[in-house]
C-alpha positions as CSV (number, residue, x, y, z in Angstrom):
1,M,0.0,0.0,0.0
2,R,1.2,3.5,-0.8
3,L,-0.1,6.6,0.9
4,I,-0.5,9.6,-1.2
5,D,-1.1,13.3,-0.9
6,I,-4.3,14.1,-2.7
7,D,-3.3,17.7,-3.3
8,A,0.0,16.5,-5.0
9,V,-2.1,14.1,-7.2
10,R,-4.4,16.9,-8.2
11,N,-1.4,19.2,-9.1
12,A,0.3,16.4,-11.0
13,I,-2.8,15.6,-13.0
14,E,-3.4,19.3,-13.8
15,E,0.3,19.8,-14.8
16,E,0.2,16.7,-17.0
17,W,-2.9,18.0,-18.9
18,D,-1.7,21.6,-19.1
19,G,-1.5,22.5,-22.7
20,A,-3.3,19.3,-23.9
21,C,-4.6,19.2,-27.4
22,S,-7.9,21.0,-27.8
23,E,-9.4,17.9,-29.4
24,Y,-9.4,16.3,-25.9
25,P,-11.9,17.4,-23.2
26,A,-9.0,17.9,-20.8
27,Q,-10.8,19.7,-18.0
28,E,-13.5,17.0,-18.0
29,I,-10.9,14.2,-17.8
30,I,-9.1,16.1,-15.0
31,D,-12.3,16.6,-13.1
32,D,-13.3,12.9,-13.5
33,T,-9.9,11.6,-12.5
34,I,-9.6,13.8,-9.4
35,H,-13.2,12.9,-8.4
36,A,-12.3,9.2,-8.7
37,V,-9.1,9.6,-6.6
38,E,-11.1,11.6,-4.0
39,Q,-13.5,8.7,-3.6
40,V,-10.8,6.4,-2.2
41,D,-11.2,6.0,1.5
42,P,-8.5,7.8,3.5
43,V,-6.2,5.9,5.9
44,D,-4.7,7.1,9.2
45,A,-1.1,8.0,8.7
46,I,1.5,10.0,10.6
47,P,4.0,12.0,8.5
48,L,7.6,11.0,9.0
49,D,8.5,14.6,9.6
50,W,6.1,14.8,12.5
51,I,7.6,11.5,14.0
52,R,11.2,12.8,13.6
53,A,10.2,16.1,15.3
54,Y,8.7,14.1,18.1
55,I,11.9,12.1,18.5
56,D,13.9,15.3,18.6
57,H,11.5,16.7,21.3
58,L,11.9,13.6,23.4
59,K,15.7,13.8,23.1
60,A,15.7,17.5,24.1
61,M,13.9,16.6,27.3
62,G,17.1,14.8,28.5
63,V,15.2,12.6,30.8
64,Q,16.3,8.9,30.7
65,L,12.8,7.6,30.0
66,A,12.3,10.1,27.2
67,L,15.6,9.2,25.7
68,K,14.7,5.5,25.8
69,N,11.4,6.3,24.1
70,A,13.1,8.4,21.5
71,Q,15.5,5.5,20.8
72,A,12.6,3.0,20.5
73,V,10.6,5.2,18.1
74,S,13.7,6.0,16.1
75,V,14.5,2.2,15.7
76,M,10.9,1.7,14.6
77,V,11.2,4.3,11.9
78,D,14.5,2.9,10.8
79,K,13.0,-0.6,10.6
80,W,10.1,0.7,8.6
81,A,12.4,2.5,6.2
82,M,14.5,-0.7,5.7
83,E,11.4,-2.7,4.8
84,Q,10.2,0.1,2.4
85,N,13.5,0.0,0.6
86,G,13.5,-3.8,0.3
87,N,16.6,-3.8,2.5
88,A,15.4,-5.8,5.5
89,T,18.7,-7.5,6.0
90,C,21.2,-6.8,8.7
91,G,25.0,-7.1,8.9
92,P,26.9,-10.3,9.9
93,D,27.3,-9.3,13.5
94,Y,23.9,-8.5,15.0
95,C,20.4,-7.6,13.8
96,E,19.3,-5.1,16.5
97,I,16.2,-3.9,14.8
98,G,14.9,-7.0,13.1
99,G,15.0,-8.1,9.6
100,T,16.8,-11.1,8.1
101,H,20.2,-11.9,9.5
102,N,22.7,-11.9,6.6
103,D,25.7,-14.2,7.2
């Protein structure tokens, strides 16, 4: 599953059709396409920028529990990024954040 920014999709569609041949009903196609995309049910998602800012906030607290929480969330984000990039393998020594151990 890929999460998308509907505004970015709208802009991309409009830019793609900008200057389209007059023989095509470009605006109608744009409107129909955007309408179809907008009908897709939204999913809950937390932007990575927000998560990283929260990690920084926890680290700035300087309290041991907050630092441990920051590390746990950071490891979770790193693990997610590894899986998204198809690189869920670890080095030969130790696989601290999961994935497949690569000997």
